[in-house]
N, C-alpha and C positions, 0 to 999 in steps of 0.2 A: 216578345221582348228578348233582346240579346243579353244574356247574363255574363258570358265570358267569351273571349276570342284569343286565339294563339297564333302568332305569326312566326314564320321562320324564313329568313332570307329576304331578298328583294328590298332590303332597307325598310321593312315594314310598309311596303308599297300598297296602300289601300286600294288604288285603282286596279292593280293586277288581281288582288284578292276579290274585290267586288265584281270585277268583270268575270272571273271564273264562277263566282257564286250566281251571277245573273244568268249564266247559260243553263242552269238547272231549273227547269220550269216545274211548277206543280202539275202533276198528271192525274187526271181522273179517267181511269181506263174505260168507264162507261160513256164518255163523250164520243161523239162520232169522229172528231178530229183531235189528235194529240199535237201539241205545240212544242216543237224543238227548233231553236234558233229562229223563231217566228216563221217557220215553215210548217205546213200542215201535213201530218202523217195520218192515214186512216187507222182507227182503232180496230183491233181484231175482234172486239166484242161490241162494237157500235152497230147501229142498224144498217150501216152501209158496208158491213164487213163482207157479206157474201159477194159483193160486186168487185172486191179487191183480193180476197184470199181464198185458198183451198184449205179445207179442214179434214183431218183424219182422226177418228176416235181410236186410240191405240191401247189403252190400259185402264185399269181401275186400281186405285191405291189409297192409302190413308195419309193425309197431310195434317199434321198437328192434331191428330185424333179425329179428323173429319174425313169420312169416306168420300172420295172424289173420282171424277173421270179425268183422264189425261187426254187432252186433245192437242195434236200438233197442227200448226198452221204455217202457211208460207204464201207469199204473194203469187198471184197468177202470172204476173210479168215481172221479172227481176229488175227491169230498167226503171220501174216506177218507185216513187218514194214510199216505201212500206217496210214492215217488219216481218221477221220470222221468229218462231219460238214455240213455247208450250203454254197451254191454259189448263189450270186445275180447277174443275167446276164441282161444287158440292152436289152430291146425289140427292140430297133432301130439299135444299132451297134453291139450287141452281145458280147461286152467286159465285163470283170469282173468289177462290180461296188463295190462289197464287198465280202469278203470270210472269213469264219471261219475254222480253222484247229485244231482238237483236237486228240491227240494220243489215242489209244485204251487202255483198262485196262490191256492188255497182252503185253504191250510194252517191247521189249527185248533189253534194253539199260542199261548198268551198271550205277548205281548211279542216274538214272533218273526215277522218278515216273510218270511224266506227262509233256506233252508239249501242250500249248494252244496258238493260234495266231489269231488275227483279222487284216485283211488287207482291207484298204479303198483306192479307186482310184478316181482321178479327171479326167474329160475329157472336156477340154476347147473347143474342136471341134471334128469332126468325125474321125480324123486321129491321134490325139495326146492323149495318155493315160498316166497319171502321178500318181505316188504314193502320197497319201495325208496323211494317218495316218497308223502306224503299232503298234500294241500292242502285246507284247509277255510275256508269263509266263512260267517259267521253274521250276518245282517242283523236288527237288533232295534230296536224303538221302544216307547215307553211307551203312547201314546194310540191310534194307529190304524195300519192296514196300507196306507194310500195310498202311492203311489210318491214323492210329494213330502213325506211325513211326515219330520220331523226324527228322527234316530235315530243308532245307533252301528253301525259295520261292524267286526266282529272278523275278522281273518285269521290263519291259523296254517299254517305249513309244517313238516312233519316229514320229515327225511331220515335214512335208515337205511344204515349202511355198516360195513365192517370187522367183520363177524360172526366170532365165535370159538365153536366148538362143542367139547363134550367136554373142557372145561378143569377141572382139579382146583382150583377156587378154595376158599379157606378159608371156613368158615361165617361168620366175623366179617365177611369182605369182602362177602358176599351179604346181610347183614342190612340191612334198609331204614333208611337214614339219616334222622334226624329233622331235616330241613333246612327252612328257611323262606326266602322270597324276599328278606326284609329283612336277611339275614345280611351283615355288612359285608365278609366275605372273598369274596363273590360279585361285588363291584364291580370291574370291570376297565377299563383304559384303552382308548381307541379303537383303538390299534394291535393290541390283542389281538383285537378283533372283526374287523378287516380281515384278519387272518391266519387265524383259526380258523373263521370263518363259511363253511360249505361252499357256500352259494348266495348270491352277493352281492345286496345290497339294490338294488332299482330306485330310480330318482331320486325317484319319487313316495313310495316308502316311507321314504327318508331324510328327506324333508320332514315326515313325521309327527312325528318327535321334536321339531322346532322348533315345529310347529303346536300340539301338545298343551301344551308349556311356555307358549306365548303364551296359550293358551285359559284358563289358570288366572288370568290377569290381567283377564279380562272379567267385570265385576260380575254380569251376568245369569247367566252360567254358574256363577259361584261361589255364587250364591243357590240355583240348582237343585241343585247338589251338596250344599249345606248342608241343604236341605229333605229330600233323599233320605236323608242320614245320620241326621237326626232321626227320620224315620218308620221307618227300619230298626232303629235302636237304642232308640228311645223316650226318648232323653236329649238335652239341650241343653248343649253345652260352653261354658264360660266361662273365659277367661284361660289356656286350654290346661292347666288344672289341675283343674277341678271340672266334673262333669256334674250337671245338675239333671234329676230325673225319678224314676221312670218316668212320663212324661206320660200314659200310658194308665191309670194307677192314681190319678189326682188325685181323681176323684169316684166315690163309690159310695153305695149305699143298702141298709139292712137294717132289720129290725124293731127291733133293740136300739139301734143308733146313730142311726137315722133317716138324714138326709143326712150324709155323711162326706166330709171333705177330707183328703187325704194329700199331704204334701210330702216329697220325698226328694232325696238328693244322694250322689255318690260321687267319690272322687279319680280323676282320669283325666289323666295326663300324656302317655301314648301308648298305642297298642293293645297294646304288649308290656310293660306295667308288670309288674314282678315282685311288687308288693304292691298291695293295694287296700283302702280302708276305705269302707264305704257304710252309710247309715242313713236312717231316715225318722221322721217324727212325723205323727200323725193325730188328728183331733178329730171326735167325734160330736155333732151338734147336738141329739140327743134325750137321750142319757145324760150329756151335758156332761162327758165325760172325755177326757183326752189319752192316746194310746197311742204306743208307740215300738218301734223295732227298730234294732239296730246290729250290724255284723259286720265283722271285719277278717281278711284272708287274706294270707299271705306264702309265695311259692314260693322255696325256698332251693336247689333243684337243678333246673335246666332239663332236663337229660338224661333224668331219670326222673320229672319233674314232681312232685317232693316238695313238698307244700303243708301248712301248718298254719293253723288258723283258730279264731277264737273269736267267738261272737255271743250277743246277749241280746235278748229281746223281751218286751213286755207288751201284748197285743193281743186283740181279739175275733176268733175263728177259727171256720170251719166245718170241724170235724173229720169225717173219714169221707168227704171228697170225692175221695180217692184211696185205693187199696189199697197199692201199693208206692210210698210217698213217702219223703222224706228229712227229716233234722232241720235242713235249712238255714233260717237265721233270716230271710233276705230273701224266701223264697217266700211267696206269699199266695194263698189259695184264691179262685177266682172266685166261689164261692158266698156268701161273706160280704161281697162288695163289688160285686155285679152291679147294673146300673142297672135292668134289667127282669127281674122274677121271675114265674114262674107259680105261683100259690098263695102262702100265707103261710109264710115261713121263720122259725120261732122257735127252731130247734134249734142255737143258737150257743153257743160255749164261750169263757170268758175264760181265756187261757193265759199263764202266766209261765214263761219258759224260758231257760235258759243252756246253751249247747252248745259243746263243744270237739271238733275233729276233726283227723285227720291222714290224708293220702292220698298215694299214689304210683303210678306206672306202671312196674312192673319190666319189663314187656314192652309194646311199642307197642300202644295201643288195649286194654290190659288194666289196669284200675284196681283197686287195693286201698284200702279206706277203713275207718277206725275212728272211730266217734263215741261220745262220752260226754255224756249229756244229763240235766239236772235240770229238772223241770217241775212246776208246780202247775196243775191243771185244775179248773175249776168252771163251773157253768152261768152263762151271761151273761143268761139270761132264766128265773129260777127259777119264776115263776108258770106258764109254759107249756112248759118243758122241764126235766125232772127228771133230774139225774145222781146222786142220792143212792144210796148203797150200804151194805151191812152189812159190818163187819169186827169180829170177835171179839164179836158180839152187839150192837155199837154202830152207830148210824146216822150216816154221815158225808156231808157235802155236797161236799167237795173232795178230789181225789186228789193225793197227793204221789208222784212217780215219779222214780226214778233208774235209768237203763238204759244199756247199751252196745250198739252195733250194729256188727257186722262185715260189710262188704259187698264183694262181688266183682262187677265190671261189665266186660263184654267187648263191644266193638263192632268186630269184625274187618272190615277194609276201609273203615272210616270215614276221612274226610278233613277236615282242619282248616286254618284259616288262623291265623297269629299263634302265638306261643309263650309269651305272658305268662300270668299267673295266670288270666285269662279268655281264652278262645279261641273262634273262630267255627266252628261245625260246618256243613259243606256238606251239602246234601241228596243222599244216595246210596241205593243199594239194600242197604246193609250191615245185618246183623241186630244186635239189642241183646239181651244176656243179662244179667240181674241176679239175684244170689243174696244174700239178707240173713238174718243170724241176730241176733236181739235177745234180750238177757238182762236182766231187771229184778232189782234187788237190794232186798230188804226190810231195813229198819233201816240202810241206808247212805244218808247225806244225807236221812234221814227218809223213805226210800222205804216205801210201804205194802205192796208186793207183790213176791214173788219169782216170776218167770215166764220162759218161753222161747217165742220165736216164730220161725218159719221162713217165708220168703217167696221166691217165684220169679217172674220176669217174662221173657217172650220176645216180641219185636216185630220185624216185618220186612215191607217191601214187596216184591212180586214183579211182574215183567212177564210176563204170560201171552200172549206172542206179540202179534199184532195185535188180540187180544180186550181189551186194556187192562191195568190195574194193580190188583192185589189187595193190601190191607194187613191183616195178621193180628196180633192182640195176644192173648196168653194169659197169665193170672196165676193163681197158686195159692199158698196159704199155710195155716198152722195155728198156733193158739195152743195150747200143750200144757198150760197151767195155767188156773185160773179167775181171771178178772180182771173188773172192772166195765166198764160201758158205755164210759167215757171211754178205756179202753185196748183195746177190742175191735175186731175187724175189721168194718167197715161196707161192705156192697155199695154202691158209689158211685152216688148219684142225681144228678139235674140238674133243679133247680126254676127254672132261668133259661130264657129263650127263646134262649139262645146255644148254638151247637155247642161241645161240650166233649169232647175225645177220651177214650175209654175210660171213659165214664160211661153210665148207663142213663137214657135221655131221659124215661121215664115212671115212674121210681121217685122217691118222696119220700125226703128225707134220713132215715136211720135206719129205713127201712121193713123192710130185711132186715139182720140182724146174724148173724155166724157165727164159731164157733170155727175151723172149717176151711172153705175155700172154693176154688172153681175158677171162673174166668170166661173167656169168649172173646168177642172182638169182631172181626168180619170184615166188610170192606166191599170192594166191587169197583167200580172206575171204568172204564166202557166207553169213555171218551174220545170220546163222541159217535157211536160206531159204529152204534148202533141208530137214533138219531134222524135220521141222514142219509138214511134210507129214506122219511121222511115229508115229502111236499111242503110247501112254505112253512115248516114248522117247521125244516127243515134250514138255512134261511137265517139263523136266529138263532144257529146254531153252539152250541147248548146241549149239555151233556154229562150223561149219566145215571149215577147211582150206586145200587147196591142194597146193603143191609147186613142183618146178623143179629147179635144180641147174646144171650148166654146166661150164666146164673149158677146154680151149685148149691152148697149149703153145709149145714152142720149146726151146731146150738147145743145144748150139753148143759144138763140141768136145773140143774146147779150154776151155770152161767154165767147162766142166767135168774134164779135165786133170789137171787143176790148183789145184784141191783139192787132198789131199793125198788119200782119199777113193773115188776115182773117179767113181768106178763102182756101188756105192750105189745110185746114184742120176740120175733121168731121168725126162722128161717132158711128159705131156699128149699129145704126138704128133701123136700117131697111130690113134686115134679117139677122139672125144670130150668125156672127162670124165663127167659122169652125175649121179645125184642122184634124186630120186623122192619120193613122199610120201604124206601122209595126216595127219592132226592133229585135235584135239578137243580142243577148247578153251571155255572160259566162264564157267569153272568148279568152283563151289563153292556153296555158300548159300546166299539167299536173294539178295541184291544188290552187295555183295562183291564176285564177281566171277572173280578171277584174275589168276587162274591156267590154263596153256596150256600144252598139251602133244602132241608130234610129233612122228610119226612112219615113219622111214626112210629106204629106200632100195637103195643099191648100184647097178648101172646099168651095169657097165662093169669093165674091168681090174680086173677080179675076180681071175685070176691065180696067183696073187702076194701072197707072203707068209704072213700069219697072217692078211689077210684082214677081215674087218667086212662087211658082206653082209646085215645085218639088225641091226638097233639100235633104241633105244627109248630115246628121250630127253624131258626134262620138264623145265618149267620156269614160272615166275610170270610176268604179264604185267598189268599195270594200264590203261586199255583202256575203253572207253565208249562202 
């Protein structure tokens, strides 16, 4: 439980403070892999240590009254992600009494110049070993790793004391408290800190509070902070009341609208606003039509995050760009507003939608949500994309749909900053589970079809020791009733040149349609481990990625025949459709290496007309 918290500078910016706090991971030196920035470093005392480190027994000495061996260790190859330092090992029980860990000068982690850590342990008897003190330094900069580069030095000291074991605490006491650093009851006077701080601050540390407060008055520093905030959020704040953006969605282009301009805004008084209204308007210079979207949300109970919201939109959309999507009004598909596209994208829909939702978290990181949505869908390009379907022997061009969706979303272990209606999710290794059930109502709000749909999503990153990080995404779903193309499951393609997660890089939109489907997307990031063995190339500090994507599904004859162009659509039911390839990431200069390029190959279904057997995608990613 957080008892007290002290801010200095940054306008009590909880996001900055929480982001810094989140970079410091709990470290158990006996684990094989130590997690820093969600990147695996081999532990010098793990069972895999001898495959990564050289050890040298150099001395015997006493540490806190414990006779110990001093062992120096260093990585066998300096280009690998590993540490160097000292181990102090008890002569009697062979446990770690103290350890230092320091990154090498060739550390290949973006924005990070160095990591240093001191670990001290206490041993009240021969079988119990407890952490006593942990000191961590993280040296970070944006542009380069030179010693004179301007950057930020994070320091953290953890002290452990007054252990109690085998206590019969009530379950309510042990429940994780949903606290945030900006809670006013955590602000304490200076006298509290003088009394309660176990380790007094050094004089240089005391001056940090004054220095940071003064730093906020420096115009150049204020401009840098403002630019970072804009790039991170995509919004420009005005009058501490309104955000203008998203700046990354201002311009787009597609076949129907031609050049498209989009202007949006949202209320923003603070990061912890309990309500928010946002909206946008867009204009296409080819179809000469205005579009819009607006949504309001209000959180009336902070403890269980009870939120109600309503939204409405009238816009051109690329349906089928996601499988497990939501009814959120402000979400916009990349596919209908991308600047660069591969091939002609004519399969756009015009969607009029009103949506009401209620959500709450009865348990931390477990969300229950109910949506009710009324929508009308028609082709935005009837000459080249046909959504006509048969109902009761009549041919119709637009679908009226009313449905409710019940969703369960679990993210165990996820961490967030802020407690308002919007919150910032930190990058962790926590899994994501989503289960959704949708029911469509015929003749309710003029709905055309009665149908049931079940969908499931599982996604999680894994650290595979010092071999790198794997990201796995699995989706499955089924439409239990016959519905037209506009309401059907579409295996998501990607006809842009951009990297888009959980899509198939070489599929066209609507190439595969399925009543029932299962997809898998798996990619492994080696963090540069393989390329460090190649002379000259290793100096570029590139990182390698390999990936595989697969999809299987079925489409009934009834689901085909309900559509006017029934012969155009099929499912990947002959065999699993798959793509594979490799990529290079960490392309850039200095510490700013944010470009990734993927090389994709299509594995089968090559006899189809106008298929792409090979393609290159690129994108920007702000990863460590």
